[in-house]
N, C-alpha and C positions, 0 to 999 in steps of 0.2 A: 479587561474582561476576564472573569474567572475561567479556569481551564475546563471546568465541567460544562459550561455553556459552549465553549469552543469545541469540545468533543461532541456535543449535541448538533452543532452545525455540520461537522464532518459526517455524523451519522445520518442527518437529513439528506445530504448529498448521496450517501450510499443507498438510502431508501428510494430516493428519486431515480437513481440509476437502475435499481432492481425493478421499479415500477415501469419505467420506459422500456426496459429490456423485455419484460413480460407483455406489456401492452402491444408493442410492435413486433414481437416474436423475433428479436434480434439474436444472432448467434454469439454475440459478445456477452460475457458475464456482466451482471448488473453492477458489480463492484467496479469494474473497469469503466463502465459508462458513467458511474458516479464520479470517478476520479477525473474523467474527461470534462464533465460538467463543472467540477470544482476548479480545474485548471482554466477552463474557459472563463469562468466568472472572475478568477484572479487576474487573468490577462486583460480582460476588458475593463477591469476596474469596478465591476459591480460589487465586488467584495474585497476588503483589504486583508493583506496578509496578517496583520496584527490580530485580526478576529479569530484566527485559527492557529497562530504560531506556537503558542505554549503547548496545546494539545498535540499538534503534529510533531513537535520536538520530543515530547514525552513518548509518543508512539514509536518514533524512529529510534530513540534511545533504547527502548526495550523490545525492538524488533526480533532480535535473536531469541528472546525468551518465547516468542510465538512459534519459532521454527523447531527448536530443540525437542519439546514434548511430542510434536507430530512425528518426527523422524524416529525418536526412541520408541514411541508406541508402535510404529510400523514394524521396526525390527524385533521388538519383543513379543509381538502377537504370534502365538503358536500356530494359528490357522494360516497365516500369510507367509510364514517362514519357508515352507517348501516351495511356494510360488516364486520366491525371489531368486532371480538369477543375476549374473554379473551385469547384463545389459540394463536391467531395471535399476540396479544399484548405481551404475554410472549415470543413468539419466537423472536419478534423484540428486546425486552429488553435483553434476554439471548445472542442472536447472536451479538448484539452491545457490550455487556460486554466482550464476548469471543474475539472479534476483538480488542478491546482496550487493554485487558490484554495480548493477544498475541503480540501486537505491543510493549507494555511496556516491557515484558520479552525479546523480541528480541533485543530491544534497549539496555537494561541492559547487555545482553550477549555480544553484539558487543562492547560496551564500555569497559567491562572487558577484552575482547580479544584484543582490541586496546591498552589498557594500558600495557598488558603483552608483546605485540609485541614491544612497544616503549621502554620498560625497557631492552630488550635484547641487 
């Protein structure tokens, strides 16, 4: 399946998550709900990993490109610079590292799981 269709599938789950979050007034962001729905559909077998694998790999490969402009823009904003203190900067650094490490461990776990399934 072409990666553009795979990206559309991932986007549909994002939109469903946002819709459910708004509809039921959930305190969880819609993107997280969409990821949970996507994970649930992969675990239950409603959707195959091959349907989104190329687009997901592309997004993970370029994940750092999404974080760098955000952080640089925050630090270079003249209006926000006086508001930044060391606590805020440390929170940004620690939360970014946690996100990147969580993504890395998740990808490693899924790759091992995928290899085990293919060996059966």
